[in-house]
C-alpha positions in Angstrom: 17.5 -50.2 3.3 18.5 -46.5 2.6 17.4 -45.1 -1.0 21.0 -44.3 -3.1 21.0 -40.5 -3.3 20.2 -39.6 -6.9 20.3 -35.7 -8.2 16.2 -36.0 -8.1 16.7 -36.7 -4.5 19.0 -34.3 -3.6 17.4 -31.4 -5.5 13.3 -32.5 -3.5 15.2 -32.5 -0.3 17.0 -29.2 -1.0 13.5 -27.7 -2.0 12.0 -29.1 0.9 14.8 -27.2 3.1 14.6 -24.0 1.4 10.4 -24.1 2.1 11.0 -25.0 5.7 13.2 -22.0 6.2 10.8 -19.7 4.9 8.4 -21.1 6.6 9.9 -19.8 9.7 10.3 -16.6 8.7 7.0 -16.4 8.0 6.5 -17.1 11.7 8.0 -14.3 13.6 6.1 -12.0 15.6 5.1 -9.4 13.8 7.5 -6.9 16.0 10.6 -8.7 14.4 9.2 -8.0 11.1 9.2 -3.9 11.5 12.2 -2.5 10.8 14.2 -0.2 13.4 13.3 2.7 14.6 15.6 5.6 12.8 16.4 6.5 16.3 18.0 3.5 17.1 20.2 2.9 14.1 22.3 4.8 11.6 20.8 3.3 8.6 17.4 5.5 7.5 15.2 5.6 4.6 14.6 7.8 1.9 12.3 8.5 -0.7 13.3 9.3 -3.9 10.1 10.9 -5.4 10.7 10.3 -9.0 9.0 6.7 -8.0 5.8 8.4 -7.6 6.3 11.5 -10.1 3.7 9.9 -12.1 1.2 10.6 -9.9 1.7 14.4 -10.2 0.9 14.9 -5.9 3.2 18.0 -5.9 6.0 18.2 -3.2 3.8 18.7 -0.1 1.6 15.8 -0.9 4.6 13.8 -1.8 6.3 14.6 1.8 2.7 13.9 3.8 2.8 10.4 1.5 6.6 9.7 2.7 5.8 10.3 5.9 2.5 8.3 6.5 4.4 5.1 4.3 7.2 5.6 7.6 10.3 7.5 5.4 12.7 9.3 7.4 13.6 11.7 4.4 13.0 12.2 1.0 14.8 13.2 -2.6 13.0 15.4 -4.5 13.7 16.5 -7.7 14.5 20.1 -8.9 12.1 21.0 -10.8 9.4 20.4 -8.0 11.0 22.5 -5.4 11.3 25.1 -8.2 7.4 24.8 -8.8 6.7 24.6 -5.2 8.7 28.2 -5.3 6.7 29.3 -7.9 
């Protein structure tokens, strides 16, 4: 005889379903986790340099960092450009 569906059982089954769904996404081949190449999509990634501002790298090092991290562009702050020009 099947057990009646209680709120507790419903939440338990929902949690199991969510866990199974999450597990499926972690077992995808590595190629499917990578973002598409900028050449193949109109959507590009840009680093706002304020996110690394506290590191005091200078604009040249920020550009290198963004390139190594796979960003397609940077969004520098005006004072960083002014400092580089000086």
